[in-house]
C-alpha positions as CSV (number, residue, x, y, z in Angstrom):
1,M,0.0,0.0,0.0
2,L,1.5,3.3,-1.1
3,G,1.3,6.2,1.3
4,P,3.3,8.9,3.0
5,D,5.8,6.3,4.5
6,N,6.9,4.9,1.2
7,A,5.9,7.3,-1.5
8,I,5.3,10.9,-2.5
9,W,2.1,12.5,-3.7
10,D,2.6,13.8,-7.3
11,D,-0.1,15.1,-9.7
12,G,-2.9,13.4,-7.9
13,E,-1.3,10.0,-7.2
14,W,1.2,8.3,-5.0
15,V,4.6,7.5,-6.6
16,S,6.8,5.0,-4.8
17,W,10.4,5.8,-3.9
18,A,11.3,2.5,-5.7
19,E,9.8,3.9,-8.9
20,L,11.6,7.2,-8.5
21,D,14.9,5.3,-7.8
22,Y,14.4,3.2,-10.9
23,H,13.9,6.3,-13.1
24,Y,16.9,8.0,-11.5
25,E,19.1,4.9,-12.2
26,Q,17.8,4.8,-15.8
27,Q,18.8,8.5,-16.2
28,L,22.3,7.8,-14.9
29,L,22.7,4.9,-17.3
30,R,21.5,7.0,-20.2
31,E,24.2,9.6,-19.2
32,Q,26.9,7.0,-18.9
33,Y,25.9,5.2,-22.1
34,P,24.2,7.7,-24.4
35,H,24.3,5.5,-27.4
36,A,23.0,2.3,-25.7
37,D,20.0,0.3,-26.3
38,P,18.9,0.4,-22.5
39,S,17.8,-3.3,-22.6
40,L,21.4,-4.4,-23.3
41,I,22.9,-2.6,-20.3
42,P,21.7,-5.1,-17.6
43,I,22.8,-8.0,-19.8
44,F,26.3,-6.5,-20.1
45,E,26.5,-5.8,-16.4
46,D,25.2,-9.3,-15.4
47,L,27.6,-11.0,-17.8
48,L,30.6,-9.1,-16.5
49,D,29.5,-9.7,-12.8
50,T,29.1,-13.4,-13.6
51,A,32.5,-13.7,-15.1
52,E,34.0,-11.8,-12.1
53,E,32.1,-14.0,-9.6
54,Y,33.1,-17.2,-11.3
55,H,36.7,-16.2,-11.3
56,R,36.6,-15.2,-7.6
57,L,35.0,-18.6,-6.7
58,T,37.1,-20.9,-8.9
59,G,40.2,-19.0,-10.0
60,R,39.2,-19.8,-13.6
61,H,37.8,-17.7,-16.3
62,L,34.6,-18.2,-18.4
63,Q,35.0,-18.0,-22.1
64,V,32.7,-14.9,-22.4
65,Y,35.1,-12.0,-22.8
66,G,34.7,-11.6,-26.5
67,D,30.9,-11.3,-26.0
68,I,31.5,-8.8,-23.2
69,G,33.7,-6.7,-25.4
70,E,31.1,-6.7,-28.2
71,L,28.3,-5.8,-25.8
72,Y,30.4,-3.0,-24.4
73,G,30.9,-1.7,-28.0
74,A,27.2,-1.8,-28.5
75,I,26.3,0.1,-25.3
76,A,29.2,2.5,-25.1
77,Y,29.5,3.4,-28.8
78,G,26.2,2.3,-30.3
79,I,27.7,-0.4,-32.5
80,R,24.9,-2.5,-34.1
81,L,26.3,-6.0,-33.8
82,H,26.1,-8.4,-36.7
83,K,24.7,-11.9,-36.2
84,N,27.1,-14.4,-34.6
85,Y,29.9,-15.6,-36.8
86,A,29.2,-13.1,-39.5
87,K,32.2,-12.8,-41.9
88,G,34.1,-9.5,-42.2
89,S,33.4,-7.5,-39.1
90,D,31.6,-7.6,-35.7
91,G,29.2,-4.7,-36.2
92,R,28.4,-1.4,-37.8
93,L,28.6,2.1,-36.6
94,G,26.9,4.4,-39.0
95,N,28.6,3.6,-42.4
96,D,31.6,2.1,-40.8
97,F,32.2,-1.6,-40.2
98,V,33.8,-2.2,-36.8
99,E,36.0,-5.1,-35.7
100,V,36.0,-5.6,-31.9
101,K,39.1,-7.0,-30.2
102,T,39.0,-7.8,-26.5
103,I,41.9,-7.9,-24.1
104,T,41.0,-10.3,-21.4
105,P,41.7,-9.9,-17.6
106,F,44.1,-12.9,-17.6
107,K,46.1,-11.9,-20.7
108,Q,49.8,-11.3,-19.9
109,S,50.1,-8.5,-22.4
110,N,47.9,-5.7,-23.8
111,I,48.4,-6.8,-27.4
112,V,45.8,-8.0,-29.8
113,T,46.2,-9.5,-33.2
114,L,44.1,-8.1,-36.0
115,N,43.3,-9.8,-39.3
116,L,43.7,-7.1,-42.0
117,R,41.9,-9.3,-44.5
118,R,38.6,-8.7,-42.7
119,N,36.3,-6.0,-43.9
120,F,36.3,-3.1,-41.4
121,S,37.0,0.6,-41.3
122,K,37.4,0.9,-37.5
123,V,38.7,-1.3,-34.8
124,L,37.4,-1.1,-31.2
125,I,40.0,-2.5,-28.7
126,V,38.2,-3.3,-25.4
127,K,40.2,-4.0,-22.3
128,I,38.8,-5.8,-19.3
129,S,41.3,-5.3,-16.4
130,A,42.1,-7.8,-13.7
131,D,39.7,-5.9,-11.6
132,F,37.0,-6.4,-14.2
133,E,36.9,-2.7,-15.2
134,V,36.1,-2.1,-18.9
135,S,37.6,0.6,-21.1
136,A,38.0,0.9,-24.9
137,R,39.8,2.7,-27.7
138,M,38.3,3.2,-31.2
139,V,40.9,3.4,-34.0
140,D,40.3,4.2,-37.6
141,R,41.8,1.6,-40.0
142,K,43.7,4.3,-41.8
143,A,45.5,5.2,-38.5
144,L,46.9,1.7,-38.1
145,P,50.6,1.2,-38.8
146,K,51.2,0.4,-42.4
147,T,52.2,-3.2,-43.2
148,T,52.1,-5.6,-46.2
149,R,51.2,-8.5,-43.9
150,D,47.8,-10.0,-43.4
151,H,47.9,-9.6,-39.6
152,I,49.1,-6.9,-37.3
153,R,49.7,-6.8,-33.6
154,L,48.3,-3.8,-31.8
155,D,49.4,-2.6,-28.3
156,W,46.8,-0.9,-26.2
157,K,49.3,1.7,-25.2
158,Q,50.0,2.9,-28.7
159,F,46.6,4.5,-29.1
160,D,45.1,7.5,-27.4
161,P,42.2,6.9,-25.1
162,A,38.8,7.3,-26.7
163,P,36.5,10.0,-25.3
164,T,34.2,7.3,-23.8
165,D,36.9,5.4,-21.9
166,A,35.4,4.1,-18.7
């Protein structure tokens, strides 16, 4: 039962504190992830929490970090992800095809290998730290070091932080 102990009177009806808290939390999420589909945010957060909890309990890692990286790209940048196992790139951002590479919390180095034969114009490097904090750097393909090889190794430190680094 809503009343003065658990709600406020607004425009002729009681509004619960829980409802106000929910709307406030949604507003904070929209500010943190302005490009996000709001329905993806709890999935991302739950998956990251599950991976962290599993590691804390077992000392092992789940094989979900690539998915976490792609979901982060979707919510932090607005990347529209392709279907699973689509050839060429992981998603699209406007007219650009984006390849997402994820640095996992257990990786000894901050280097990813990128297949240059894939069809992409941007690469999003997502880093999940040992503390399960997530950040990312978006790089235009034309800003990548020049090479004649099919693969290139990219070091996290060689690129400036993106404006939406977390």
